[in-house]
Backbone as a ProteinNet text record, in pm:
[ID]
protein_1_A
[PRIMARY]
XXXXXXXXXXXXXXXXXXXXXXXXXXXXXXXXXXXXXXXXXXXXXXXXXXXXXXXXXXXXXXXXXXXXXXXXXXXX
[TERTIARY]
97.4	16.2	86	77.1	150	138.9	236.9	182.6	101.3	31.7	-69.3	0.2	-54.4	-41.6	-80.5	-24.7	-76.1	-214.2	-241.6	-388.9	-470.4	-454.4	-528.8	-574.8	-467.3	-487.5	-595.9	-530.2	-648.4	-787.4	-799.9	-912.2	-985.2	-924.5	-1003	-1033.5	-959.8	-998.3	-1120.8	-1117.6	-1218.3	-1360.3	-1340	-1451.2	-1509.2	-1428.3	-1486.4	-1546.6	-1464.1	-1569.1	-1695.8	-1715.8	-1838.6	-1927.9	-1909.9	-1966.5	-2006.2	-1916.6	-1953.8	-2049.6	-2062.7	-2177.4	-2088.6	-1961.4	-1893.1	-1932.7	-1922.5	-1979.6	-2106.7	-2217.6	-2338.3	-2365.1	-2473.6	-2517.3	-2540.4	-2470.2	-2512.6	-2414.5	-2329.6	-2229.6	-2100.1	-2044.6	-1918.4	-1798.2	-1716	-1578.4	-1484.3	-1379.9	-1261.8	-1222.1	-1174.7	-1113.7	-984.3	-934.8	-795.6	-708	-699.3	-582.8	-595.8	-733.3	-748.9	-726.5	-746.6	-715.5	-557.5	-483.8	-319.7	-282.3	-354.6	-276.8	-330.4	-441.3	-477.3	-418.5	-371.3	-310.1	-179.7	-136.3	9.5	45.2	-22.2	-4.4	15.5	18.6	26.3	-82.8	-114.5	-244.9	-261.6	-151.5	-186.1	-257.7	-211.4	-250.6	-413.4	-448.4	-556.9	-662.4	-616.5	-697.4	-723.9	-644.4	-643.8	-734.1	-745.3	-837.7	-967.7	-980.6	-1133.9	-1184	-1101.4	-1104.5	-1175.1	-1107.8	-1123.8	-1261.2	-1283.4	-1430.3	-1526.2	-1507	-1592.8	-1637.8	-1537.9	-1530.6	-1633.7	-1592.1	-1664.6	-1831.8	-1838.8	-2004.7	-2040.8	-1932.6	-1961.1	-1956	-1911.5	-1925	-1972.5	-1976	-2005	-1950.1	-1881.3	-1766.2	-1918.4	-1911.7	-1999.3	-1887.9	-1871.3	-1745.2	-1771	-1680.5	-1657.9	-1723.8	-1782.4	-1840.1	-1774.3	-1744.3	-1649.9	-1701.8	-1642.1	-1695.5	-1777.5	-1906.9	-2001.6	-2026.2	-2071.2	-2128.2	-2245	-2264.2	-2375.6	-2497.2	-2638.6	-2727.7	-2759.7	-2720.7	-2751.5	-2600.2	-2559.2	-2412.6	-2412.1	-2325.1	-2344.7	-2277.5	-2344.2	-2322.8	-2346.4	-2407	-2460.3	-2596.7
-132.5	-4.9	128.6	206.1	339.1	441.9	508.5	608	712.7	762.2	865.8	1018.7	1099.6	1241.6	1288.7	1367.4	1421.6	1447.4	1557.7	1603.1	1514.3	1374.6	1288.2	1212.2	1190.2	1125.9	1228.9	1348.4	1446	1429.8	1445.1	1452.3	1325.3	1216.9	1060.3	1092.3	1128.9	1151.5	1231.1	1350.3	1450.9	1388.6	1312.5	1242.8	1153.3	1087.8	968.7	1041.1	1153.2	1217	1281.8	1326.7	1374.3	1245.6	1150.8	1021.9	985.1	976.1	906.7	997.3	1132.7	1233.2	1322.6	1307.6	1392.1	1528.7	1564.6	1678.5	1664.1	1674.8	1652.9	1765.5	1734.4	1820.8	1933.9	2046.2	2189.6	2247.3	2159.6	2190.9	2275.7	2365.8	2437.5	2367.5	2342.6	2273.2	2349.4	2295.4	2382.7	2458.5	2598	2690.4	2637.9	2720.8	2674.1	2671.5	2763.2	2777.3	2666.3	2648.6	2526.3	2399.1	2362.5	2255.8	2229	2359.8	2341.2	2309	2359.9	2338.5	2209.7	2164.9	2035.4	1929.2	1917.3	1807.1	1843.8	1941.9	1996.6	2003.6	2088.8	2083.1	2230.6	2247.1	2385.3	2427.2	2582.1	2598.9	2546.8	2538.7	2489.5	2338.1	2256.6	2135.6	2135.6	2238.9	2250.5	2296.8	2387.7	2417.6	2291	2218.1	2084.8	1994.2	2005.6	1906.3	1946.5	2067.5	2136.9	2094.5	2127.1	2088.1	1962	1853.4	1703.9	1701.7	1725.5	1719.6	1775.6	1876.9	1937.2	1851.7	1813.5	1725.4	1587.8	1550.3	1425.8	1447	1580.1	1619.3	1618.3	1617.3	1628.5	1784.2	1880.7	2000.6	2105.4	2227.6	2324.7	2458.1	2564.8	2671.2	2795.3	2885.8	3016	3117	3183.7	3277.5	3385.6	3394.1	3473.7	3413.8	3304.9	3220.3	3103.8	3026.8	2912.6	2784	2663.8	2539.4	2479.5	2421	2349.8	2231.7	2112.6	1985	2026.2	1945.6	1974.1	1872.8	1934.5	1886.8	1716.6	1699.9	1563.6	1507.2	1426.5	1382.4	1232.6	1208.3	1078.5	974.6	854.9	745.6	769	882	894.9	854.3
-9.4	-3.6	-8.3	-115.3	-102.2	-8.5	60.8	177	128.8	215.6	177.4	219.9	124.8	154.5	285.1	361.8	474.6	495.1	376.7	346.6	346.3	278.7	280.3	390.7	463.9	606.6	691.5	690.8	793.7	735.7	586.4	530.6	563.3	567	599.6	757.1	842	965	985.2	927.8	933.9	877.8	774.2	706.3	812.5	861.7	961.3	1077.8	1139.6	1225.2	1209.1	1090.3	1038.4	1010.3	957.3	920.4	1102.5	1167.9	1295.7	1416	1351.7	1418.3	1497.1	1519.1	1612.3	1560.2	1409.5	1362.2	1295.8	1343.9	1312.9	1175	1096	979.1	1029.9	979.2	994.9	1104.3	1137.9	1271.7	1176.1	1249.5	1174.9	1193.9	1116.4	1141.9	1198.7	1245.4	1302.7	1191.8	1234.8	1132.4	1088.3	974.8	921.6	1027.1	1118.7	1217.2	1312	1372.9	1448.5	1396.9	1251.1	1199.9	1205.4	1172.7	1150.9	1289.1	1388.7	1518.7	1589.6	1547.7	1612.4	1554.4	1397.5	1316.2	1289.9	1337.7	1295.2	1168.1	1086.8	944.2	908.4	779.9	732.4	689.3	658.6	624.3	484	369.3	256.1	264.2	357.3	369.9	438.5	514.5	581.7	456	368.2	252.9	167	149.9	55.4	118	300.9	351	326.3	318.2	313	168.6	75	-58.3	-83.3	-21.6	-32.1	23.7	128.2	217.8	116.5	37	-29.4	-143.7	-195.4	-318	-297	-153.9	-131.2	-98.6	-102.8	-89.1	67.8	143.2	298.7	362.8	282.6	337.4	269.2	294.1	215.6	312.8	212.5	271.7	247.9	366.9	362.4	373.5	265.1	294.3	415.7	499.6	605.6	726.3	697.5	830.7	854.1	749	793.5	697.8	719.7	684.2	754	683.9	785.3	712.8	799	754.9	661.3	537.7	464.9	544.4	543.3	606.2	546.4	426.6	381.2	366.6	448.1	443.3	374.1	258.2	200.3	300.3	316	412.8	571.5	595.1	723.5	769.3
[MASK]
++++++++++++++++++++++++++++++++++++++++++++++++++++++++++++++++++++++++++++

């Protein structure tokens, strides 16, 4: 199994946390700075994580407000 990029590891963990209900639909995810601190990653990696989650249909961004879990999450 090839090694995973750090952003993919963090995105997988966040996706699992969303699907488990830790972040219920409509809830706000940690800010970029909080994500960087929590996972010890750069802001570039954090941005990539949020992009992956959006592409998976798990989140939506509201400019100036943050990233939120979609009301209808696939697999939940």
